[in-house]
C-alpha positions, -999 to 999 in steps of 0.1 A, spaced: -344 363 427 -316 387 437 -282 377 425 -248 383 440 -229 409 420 -191 409 427 -186 439 404 -204 461 428 -181 451 456 -148 453 437 -135 485 452 -147 480 488 -125 480 519 -122 446 537 -143 443 569 -137 407 582 -101 400 595 -84 368 583 -89 350 616 -127 356 613 -127 342 578 -109 311 591 -134 307 619 -163 311 595 -149 285 571 -146 261 600 -181 267 614 -201 271 582 -229 260 576 -240 243 608 -221 257 638 -230 291 654 -199 312 662 -188 348 669 -168 368 643 -150 401 644 -156 428 619 -144 463 612 -176 478 598 -176 513 612 -210 531 614 -212 558 588 -239 582 575 -258 552 561 -264 540 596 -273 573 614 -308 573 628 -319 600 605 -305 581 574 -322 549 586 -355 567 593 -354 582 558 -347 547 544 -376 533 563 -399 560 550 -387 554 514 -390 516 514 -422 499 503 -445 489 532 -437 452 527 -400 460 534 -406 474 569 -417 458 601 -419 475 635 -437 470 668 -435 472 705 -402 460 719 -413 453 755 -423 417 747 -419 383 762 -397 356 746 -426 337 733 -457 353 716 -487 340 698 -488 355 664 -474 389 653 -466 415 680 -489 445 684 -483 480 670 -464 507 689 -487 535 676 -459 554 658 -448 557 622 -416 540 611 -397 573 610 -409 582 645 -400 547 658 -364 550 645 -357 586 654 -371 580 689 -356 546 694 -340 555 727 -374 560 742 -400 544 719 -397 510 735 -398 495 700 -381 471 676 -378 478 639 -364 460 609 -357 474 574 -358 445 550 -341 441 517 -320 472 520 -303 461 487 -332 478 470 -312 511 476 -279 513 456 -256 525 484 -268 497 507 -267 472 479 -230 480 474 -223 474 511 -241 441 511 -223 428 480 -189 439 494 -194 420 527 -206 389 510 -178 390 484 -153 385 513 -172 354 524 -181 340 490 -151 317 484 -157 300 517 -195 298 512 -193 284 477 -166 259 486 -191 243 510 -227 249 500 -222 259 463 -234 291 446 -243 320 469 -279 327 461 -304 355 470 -282 379 490 -303 401 512 -297 427 539 -317 437 570 -311 465 595 -324 461 630 -330 491 652 -341 484 688 -348 502 720 -329 495 752 -338 461 767 -361 453 737 -368 416 730 -371 399 696 -392 369 704 -384 333 697 -384 325 660 -364 310 631 -353 322 596 -348 303 563 -315 320 554 -278 315 563 -273 347 584 -245 368 599 -257 395 624 -232 423 627 -235 445 658 -229 482 650 -241 501 680 -252 490 715 -251 454 726 -274 423 726 -275 387 735 -287 362 710 -297 328 724 -296 301 698 -310 266 699 -300 235 679 -313 237 643 -334 207 631 -342 195 666 -380 191 669 -378 198 707 -370 234 699 -390 238 666 -416 210 659 -417 196 624 -453 208 620 -442 244 627 -415 242 601 -440 229 576 -465 256 584 -439 283 581 -427 272 547 -462 270 534 -469 306 544 -473 306 581 -456 328 608 -420 324 618 -427 328 655 -422 296 675 -440 282 706 -420 289 737 -417 271 770 -393 282 798 -381 246 799 -364 251 766 -340 277 779 -315 252 792 -309 240 757 -299 274 744 -265 289 739 -262 327 745 -240 347 722 -232 382 736 -221 407 709 -210 443 710 -199 467 682 -172 451 662 -186 416 668 -210 394 647 -227 361 652 -234 334 626 -269 318 626 -275 285 608 -305 281 586 -337 276 607 -318 277 640 -344 289 666 -333 320 685 -344 350 705 -326 383 712 -324 406 742 -309 440 738 -286 456 763 -293 489 782 -286 512 752 -303 515 718 -290 488 694 -283 488 657 -274 457 638 -269 447 602 -279 412 591 -264 399 559 -281 367 546 -279 344 516 -295 311 504 -279 279 490 -294 252 469 -293 231 501 -314 256 520 -340 258 492 -341 220 491 -347 218 528 -375 244 525 -391 224 496 -389 192 515 -407 208 545 -434 220 521 -438 185 507 -440 171 542 -467 196 551 -488 186 521 -486 149 528 -492 154 566 -526 169 556 -534 135 540 -528 118 573 -492 107 567 -464 113 593 -434 121 570 -398 119 579 -381 152 586 -355 165 561 -319 159 570 -295 186 581 -264 195 561 -250 177 542 -281 156 537 -296 158 502 -333 167 503 -338 171 466 -363 143 460 -391 158 482 -382 193 471 -385 185 434 -417 166 441 -431 197 458 -420 220 429 -436 197 404 -469 197 424 -469 235 427 -462 239 390 -490 214 381 -516 229 404 -506 266 406 -512 264 443 -485 272 468 -497 252 498 
């Protein structure tokens, strides 16, 4: 498990203004909201630098595909026929979407991630306890590209660096937007993509962000993203909490007992304590050596 390292961030320049820190503290962990940031694009975020980063990262840390997609898809999107380097360098015309995962594997990006999270850490830990598993992701997308409807297990802030996008979020924990069985399947190793129906759209809240703006995404909040008319570059900073891990473990437990014909009660959202089912799942996994 990656750990937060304040020492790496000690000399960094502050990025979030005080009013954004106040707004974050008010909304965290369950309310989506827009923040301001002063993270200026530098050489680490040039297309050449990111293409080189993508070529250097292990295969498991890169994902890229066609960007001309519908909101809802069945399974993983298809390939765009290019390499990751070509995809990023030609992002203006490649009609693609790419993500570089766990950029903290590279020291200069690790320092940036730790610095950003250090600004937020007092407010995070005052609410959900120790900041766990910090991770960074860079998204590079062609004009008008779509990131299909899905959810993620982390607390997440998406910082827009270049271009614009609209993220439409849906209420976390509501089975209308993400059925319990899909939660369980995901936490037991299934895909994160969610079933889509146009009737769901009315329940979404669109957040339009431009360079200098960011949006907070609660744990497992369903969402999809549409890019604006120019290439888009975003940085996602994420972390976990004991609560988020307990919610995940509880979903795993529910998935196991559902296979036995039981219809389990869904985990509660924050500040509900989901430790009993989570600990039961961890004990079962330790005893059997089987994940799901």
